[in-house]
N, C-alpha and C positions, 0 to 999 in steps of 0.2 A: 504495501500502501505503498501511495506515496502522497507529500500535503497535496499538490492535484488537483487527486482525487476524495480526497475528503471535506477539497471545500466546495467543488460541482455534487456531494452529494448534501453536504447543508443546506445550498445554494438547491437542490429541488427541494430539504427535509422545510425550509422555511416557506415556496414558493406552494407544497403543497397549503402546510397548515392557512397561508394565508385565506387558500383558496376555499379552506373545512369549517376558518371565522366567516370570509366572503359570503359564506351563508349561513351559518345563525346568528348573520345577523338580521337575515329575513324568517327567525323562528320568535314566535313571541316567545315573552320571560314565562310561560308556566311552561311551556316547551324546554323550556336553557334549562331549566329547573325540572321535571316535570323527576321522578324517578322510574327508571331506565332499569332493565336487566345485562349490564351492561360493565367490567370490571372500578370503578366508577364511577358508578348508581343513576346517573342523571349528565350530559352534555356537556354542563358548565363544569363539571364536576372529572373529568374524564380532559378538559380542559385543560381545568389544573394541572395533575394529575402526568400531563406531558410536560407541562409548565415543569413541576418543581423537577420533574428529575432529572431537565437540559439544567436544570440549574445543581441543582445536588451535581451533577456530574460536571459542570466546567469545576467545581468549588472544585470537585478531585484531585482532577486533574493539571487547571492552574495556578491553583491556590494552595493546592496539600496543604486545606481545609474540611475532615467529610462530618460534612451537613450529619447530624446525629435523629433530624426529622428530614422530611419534604416541607419546597413553601406549605402554607395552611390558606387552604380550597376557601376555609372565613373574605379576605383577602377579597377572593374575586365571585365578588358577590350579583357580579355586570359583564357583560356583554365587553363591555368600555372597558369598566377597569384592567378584567382578564389582560384584551388585547395591549390597553397600557404597559402593562409588566412584560405582554413577555413581549414588546418590540422593544427594549431595553434589555432585556433578555437575547433575544436575538441580534440588538448591537455587538453586547458584550461577547458572546460567545462566538462572529464573525469573525471580530478582531483578536481572539485567541486563536482565531484557525489562519487567518492571517497570518500571523503571526510562525510560526509553525512550519517548518524543515523537514526534508526525508531520515534525517537522522533520527533528529528532535523525537520522529510517531515515535520511530521503535522502544523507548523511556520504559520503563518498566514504572510502575508506579500503585504504588503502596497505600490504602486506603481501608476504610474502616464502612461496610452494610450500618444502613439503618439503628442495629442493631448493636451495632456496633461488636461485626467480627470479619475481624483483615479478612483479606485476601493480596491479590496481587496478579497486574492482568498488565498486555500493553498500550501504550497509549492509544496504534492505530484502531486493537482492539473495542479498547474502549467509546472511540468515537463513531465507528463503522456501530456496536452496539446502539448506540443516541437515537443514531438517524431508525433503524429495525424496529427498534420501541417505543418510538411517535407513529412508522407507520402502524403495525401490530396496529396500538389504538388510537386512529386516528381512521386507520379501515370501519370502527367500534362506532366509531361518528358519523362519520358518512354514511350506514345505514342508517341511524334515524331521524341525521336528515335526514334523507329517499325521501325516507315512512312519513316524516312530518311536512312531506315538497317542496324539499330543498338541495336538493343534490344538490354536494357540490359539482360533478361535473369525474373526468379522469384524474382518477391522480395518480397515476403509476409513473415511472420514472421513466419508460416507453415516451409517454404520454411531453411531458417534461421533456425532454431530449426532443425531440420531433417543433416542440412550440418553444423553446429554449435558444435549443441547435443547430434548426434547420437538418 
C-alpha cells in the first residue's frame, strides 16, 4: 500500500459519506432518529458511529492517544451538528493522510481499544480498515435512506472512479 492509494481511498470515503449525508438531509427528524434494526439503532446513530470511529482511529495513529470511548452520539442531536463535526474531522484526517509517506505507512501502531486491550497493527492496515468500516455502515444507512425514499444512489468505489477519475 502506498500513500497515494490511501489518499485516493479517503477521497472515496468522504465522497460516499457526503452522498449519504446529502440524502439524509431530505429525511424528517423522525426518520433520522427512528429506531431501526441496524448496528447503531438509527441513521443519526450510525452516522455518529462512523464519525466517532474515524476520529478514534486518527487519534490512535496520528496522536498516539487511545480514546477510552468514541464521540458521544448525544453531541449530534441534529444532522447539521453532525455535518459540522464531520467536516472538522474530514479536514483533520485529510491533512494527516497528506502528511504520510510510503515508508511511514509501514510503521507499527501500538494502541488500546476502548476496553483497554492492547493491539499492534501496521498503519496502512488501520487506515484501510477505517475506510472499509465506513463502507459497511454506509451500506446499512443507504438501505434505510432508500426505504425512506431518499436513496443516496450508487456509492460503490467503481462509481466513484467513473465519476471522479473518468
